[in-house]
N, C-alpha and C positions, 0 to 999 in steps of 0.2 A: 605635533601635542598640539593640538587646536588650545588657543590661552587667551584671555584677555587682562589686561594689562590696566590698574586703573591706581589713583592715586590714595596712598590709606588712609591719609587726612580729609579727602573726599566723601568717606565712608559715615556717614553718622553714627555714631554706638558700634563704631565697629574697627577694635584694633585698634583707637587712634592716637596709642602712648608711641607706636611702631611706625614713624617717617620713610619712605621706601613708595615700592611698588606691589601689589597687593595679585596674584598670578593665579587665576583659576583655569583647572585643566580639566576641559567638558567629557575628552574621552576615560580619563581618570575621578574624574571627578571628588582631584584634589584641590584644596588651599594653602597657597605659601605666601608668604613677606619676602621680598629681600629687600634691603636696606641699600643706602649709597653706596658704601663702599665695597659691597657684593658687588655689585652691581657689572662694573667696570669687572672685575675678576671674573664673572659668570658671561658677558658679552665675548669676551677673550679665549675664553676656554668653548665658546658656541663657533664662533671664527676657526678656531682648529681643528673643531669636530667637522665642520664642514669638510677641511679640506679630506676626511679620512673617510665620510659616512658611503662615499663612493664603495670604496675597499671591505670595509662594512660589509654594506648590502651582497656583493659579492660573494665574500666568504660565506655569508646568511645563506644566502639561494645555494650555495652549492654542501651546505648542510644538509639542507632541509630534501636535498635531492637526493644526497649519499642517504636518506632514512629510507632503504627501501625495509622496510621492520616486515613486510607479511608477504610470504610465498602463499596467495591465493590461490595458486593452481589448483592447492589441496583444500579441500575442505575444513580438513581438521588443520586450517592454516595457525602458527603459531608468533606471536610476536616478538622480535629477535630484540634487543638491546634495545629498549624503548625511552632512550635517553631524553628529557626535555631539549627542545631548539628554542632558539628566540627568534622571534619574527621581527627583528631591527627591520627599521626605513627611518624613511628622512622623518616621519613622525609619529614616532614614538622611543622615549627613552629606553635607553638600554637601561638601568639601574629598575625600572618598574618590572616587578614580579608578575604583573599581571600579563606582562608583554610572552610570559616561556609557554609553552606549550609541545607536545608532542606530535610527532608528523608518523604514517603511512602510507600506505599505497596499496591499490588494489587494483592486482594485474590479471592478465587473461578473459578480461571482458572486451568483446569487439565493438558493441555497438553499446554508449550509454549516451544518455541525454542530460543525467547528473556530471557536475564536475568535481563537487567535491563533500566529502559528510562530516558535521561538525559535534561534539559532542561537548559540551558547557553548563557550567555551574553559575551560581548565586555566592557570593565569594561575603560576608559582612562586613567587611575592611574595608573591600577594594569592588567590591560592586560584581558585574558581570565579568566571568573570566572563561575564558578559552581553554580545554584541559586538553583535548586532541581533533586532529584534520585528518581525516581517511581522503586522498588523494586517488581519481579514479586514473589512470595509466592510458593515454594517449589524448585527455581532457585537458581543456587548456585550468592552470592552475590558479586560484582565486587568489589576487593582489590580499596582502596583511589586512591592510588595512576596509577592503571590501568581510575580511576573515573578522574582524574587531566589529566589524559594523553589523553583522549578520549576529554574533553573539549578540551585542547591547538590542538587538531588534527583539529577538527569541524571547529573553528575558524580560523587558520593559514590562512596565503595570504589574510584577507579580507579587512586589516584596511584601504583601498584604496576602498571597497564599497562605492558607493550611499545609504545612509541611507536612502535617500528620495524615492528611488524606490521599486515599489510594488512587484517587479518577486520575486518567491517563488524558489531560485534553492537546487541541490541534489548533495551532494556528499558521494562518495562510497569509504571508503577506507578499506583494505588485509593487515592487520596486521599479517604477522604469526609468528614473534618474541614473541609480546604481546599475542596470540592464540584468536587474533577477530577480527571480521570484525563491520565499522562502518557505516550502511545507517546516511546518515545525512540532515534534511531538514535546510538551511540559510534563513535567512529573517530579515526585518525588522519591528519592532514593538512600539508601545509606553513603555517607562519605567520610573521612576521614576522622574527623569531630561531631558524628554524628548526622542526624540527617537532613541532608540538603535539598534543595530547588535545584534539577537538572535540568536540560531540554537539550534532545537529539534533532539537529537540521540538515537538512537538506538543501544543495545551493546549486539552480540551476541557473540557465542561459532564460530569460524570458521571449524570445523566441520563441521558446519551447511552450510556450504559453497553452496552444490551443490543445497540445499534445499531452500534456498535463495531464486537464483537466477531463478528460479521456479517462485516466487513469486516476484517479485521483480516489476513490472509491477502495482500488485494486494496492496501491499504496499503502493507505492508509489502513490496509486490513495486514499486511504483511509489518509494517512499522509498530501497531499498537501490538502484534504479538510479539516482535525482539525487545522492545521497551518493556512489558513483562517481566520477558525472562533474564533483560537486564536488570532488575530491580533485584532479581534472587541472589542472583552473581555478587550484584554488590555489598549485599548483604550476609555474603556466605565467603567471597574467597578475596586474595589482597588483586583489585582491578586493575594496579596495572602492571599485573604479570598475568597469570591465568585469565581474570578475566577481563580484558584487553582481549586477547587470543578468542576466546569463546565471540564475546561481539565481532570481530572481524571476520570470523566464520559465516556469521548470521549475516552480515551485509554486504559479504560476497555472496551468497545464495540470492539475498534481496536486487541485486544487480545483475545477476545472471538470469532473473527469472526477468526482469523488465531489456536484459538484453534480448533473451529469445523473440520477444515481442515487435522489434524493432528488424532481427536478422529475417524471420520470417513469418510477418505475420499479417493474416487477410486482408484484404483491399477492401476498401469501400465497396466495389462494388464490382461482383462475383459471377464470372463468366459462367454461360453452364456448361459449356465443354466441362469443364476439372470436376463435375459433378454427375453424380448417382441417376439424375433426367438424360443426359445425356445418351442418346441410342448407344452410343461405342463404349460407354461402361454399363453393364448389362449387371444387375441385380437385385435381388430376389424381391418381391412385390411385398411380402408379407413380412423378410426380416428388415426392410426400409420402411416400412410402415410403423414395425417396436421400437427402431434407432427414432426413427421422429417423432413420435406419441412420447416416450421415456423421457428425450431431450425437451419436449414443453412440459412436463408434468416436475422436473428437476431445474423448475428459472433456467432456462435454458444454457445450465453447467452441462459438458459433457466431455470425457475421457476417451478417447480413440486410440485405440492397442495393435500392433501388429509385426508382423514379421520385415515388410517390406512397406517402404514410406509412399511409396504412389497408391497405394491398395490402400493406405488409412488417408491418407491425404482425398480422395474421392468424397469418402464420408464428413472430412473435416469440414469441404470446402459445400458438401453439400446442405450439413448445418447452420453453414455458414446465413444459408438463405433465409434460415429462418431464426434470424440473430438481426436486433438492431443496431443502428452505426455504433452505439456505446458499446454496445457487449463484443461488435468485431474490432473493435482500439485495443481489448483485451481477449483476442485470439490467435490463435497460430497455429502452422502446420508443424508436420513431422520434415525432419531432413539428413537425409540418412547417415549414416555416419559419427549421427550426433544423439545417443542415450542419452536425454533430459531423463529427470526423474518429473513425476507429476507436482504440479506447484499450485498450491493452496488461490483457490477463487479467479484462479481464469476461466474465464466463460467456456469455450469449446479450443482443445489443447489436442496435438496428435502425440505418441511416443513408439519410438520404437524398440521392440524387444530385444530382450540378448541374447547372444547365439544361442545357451541351453534355453530357451524359449521361456525365460521369466522375464518382469518388468520389473521398472521401480515406483513402485507405488505402495505408499505410508499411509496408512489406515488410521493414523493420526493425523495424517496432514487433510485427508479426506473429511474429518469429521470436525475438526480444530475450521472447513472453511465456512462462508458463512448460509451457505444454501446446497442441500442433498445433490449432489452428482450421479450422472449415469457412464456408466463405465459398459465400452462396446469392446468386444473382441472379435477385427473382423476374420483373423483365423479361424475359429470357432464358430463363426453366427454368434457368439454369446450374450447377449444385455441384460447388465445388471441394472442396481439404484443401491448409490452406498447408504441409504436409510430411507426408510420415510421420514417423509416433510412434516408428519406429524410429533416423530422424536425426534429428530434432527439438532432443536436449539437444546433439547436435554442433552445428547451426545458431545452437540458440541461444548457444551459447560464442562461439562464431565472429560472431557480428553483434556481441557485446557487444564482445567484443574490437577490433571495428572500430570501432566509436563513439569510443574511449574511443582510443583512435589518430588515425582523424580529428580529435578535441576536443584532442588535444595540436601534433598538427599544423596546429593553425587553420584544419583542412579543410573544419568542420564547414559542413553544408549545401549544397555545392560539387560534392561527391563521387556519383560515378554508382550508385554500389550496386552491390549483386551482384544476378542477374535470381528473378525470385519462383520459387520452388522448387514451384509448384504439382503437384497432381496429383488425378490422378481418384478420384473419391468412389465409382465403381461398382463394388461387390462383391456376387457372386453372395448372399446369406442370405436366411431362412424367419424372423428371429426378428418382426423386425418388418415381413412382411411379412404373415404371417398377424394379426396384431396390426392393423394397418388394416382386414383383411376382418374382421376379426371386431366390428374398434367400430364400422365404420358398418350391420353390422347389428341393433345395439343398439339399444333408443329410447333419444331424446336427455333424456326425460324421469329423475325420479328419481334422478339423479345419477347410472346407470348406466353411463354411457361411462368419467366421472371413474372411478369403484372400479374399471375394468377396466383403468384403462391404470396405477392408483396397486398394482393386483395385479402388474401387469408388471413394473414396478420394482423392486417386491419378490424376483420372483422370477429376476428378473435381477441383484441381488443374492446373490439365496443362490448362483448360478451363479459368481458369481465368490468365492465363499466356500470354493465345492464346490474350484473350480482351484485354492485356494491351500493346500487341506486335501492336497490331490491332489498339490502341486508339495512336502510337507512331508515325507509319506510316502516319497515316491522321492528324496528329499535323505537323508531314515533308513536306508530297504532298500538304497541304491548308495552307499553310504560312499564304499569304493574307487574307483569306475567313474561320476564325481557327471554322466558326457553324458546327455543331456535328449533324449527323443524326442518331435520336434514331432508326427509323424504318431501317432502311437499316442496322445499324450494327445489328439487331438483326435479320436481314435475311441474312449476310452475314454468322453471325456464328453461325446461325441454332437454335438460340434462340430468337423463334418467341413466345411460350407461355407467358404470363409474371409471372410464376411461375419461370420458367426455368432461367427469365435474371434475377430475384433476386437474385436467390441462387447464379450463378456466379457472379454477379457485387458485390455479398456481399464478399466473395472470395477473388476477385479480391483487392476491397478496404482492408483490413485486410493486405492482401501485400504491396498494394502500398496505401495509404492511400490518399484519396484527388479523387479515380477514381469516386467515386459515386456522389459526390458535382460535378464535370466537364459534368459528362455524364447526369445528370439528367439538367443541366442546357445547354446544348447543345452546349454547350465547349464555354460559354459565361459567364463573369463579374464572373471567377471562376478562383481561379490560381492553377497553375498545373506545375508539377516541371517534366521537359520531361526529362532530366539529368538524376535523378536515377532513377533503374530499379534493380529489386532485381533478386538475381545471382541463376539460373536456378538451379544449385546442389544443392539451399538451398528451391528451392520449390520442387521438384522432393525426 
């Protein structure tokens, strides 16, 4: 307990009628006065307590380690005996109610860079308070002082926040002195005494900062959806029992997703021998062209399914050649014997079919992803898209609302759900067709094929940037009549084929979100930021 002692007689106008010491606890924000008679008693108690502190700390650690509250090997994991525990150490008073929190563990996670997850809330009397901690088994357990520090940082500066706001705010802390980084999601949720401010935070070692930055958008997408569901169960259920079990299962799924990226993630430099462009891996040119073109139309998001991992991974690594470094860090191959489900918002992922030929594909997860997805069935040679890029934003919003409504009504897992709005991916195009023909003509030695594909990706970025500049010019020259002619746009940019236009438009929309919506509505009824333009050095 960090305190500062001052003679109360030295404070002007502050309790000068009570001689003695004024104690202020920085961690708890509590001020107290100790007179001269009680000082000797407290000092004696403190000396006695120091002899017992080591035994108390060992007892507390035994309690924490014994509270394996979650059997996370099952996705429907339940919290067992969520008894509160006291995180007692030399700096924490055992009499402080803010030191009490419950502990769980997340198991069956082979690879993780997350040490712990914290759920904390704001108490109007005690200030920031830690409610629950999930330790990831096999990872170092952060010290209780670190947990309290994270709790304080997560909710600092939020005292004036409107608790009636539905917004989920994201905060990120990089604290080298503590050796941690803290991604935090701040939100309002129903508590025991009404609406309260809460935060869900991840404790990650500072050494994992480069990896986290590549997966930042992926983690934000997953945890924003988790927090939205958490707010519903806080308003509907007793969180200490069934609500905590639901949240624990969702957190386990997110950790399993991150673990799969660590286990079989794609390398930054992909060797040609593992792709369909290797002479040993024969693949039909028309099928390969269709897969690559659809992959580029759906913003570089693809799911490859099949019965054999080696056949699936040939296409996974091939599509990896058409991804940038940040996308590769959010992509993974398939692993035989590991029937992973479809994971939302991964860039390229491979999945193994079940013995009956089915695969773990959730239509809702497909629609809740940020971008539409290309689904490739290697065995059937079938290529489809989860939805059109124009309709995906609307379908995604509707799917998220349906999920929250079912959760509130207690129908989660029992609803039929909507039909998959899959569409054909076969559009006439020439960009990828010419690329595939040219690559097959090049020698496999000396990295000629890889360099040619990389040059194609750079030229695609330049085409996308040219489309953005074209629209900027149209906006400035026709301010009175902002209606856009898509036909003339295609002709001016040499994108008369529908497939070519969709590929370049998707690349432009990824550089500058809102382009596709603006173009497909003819420049009408669409908000478009004409001031922001991506930096050309970043594009190239």
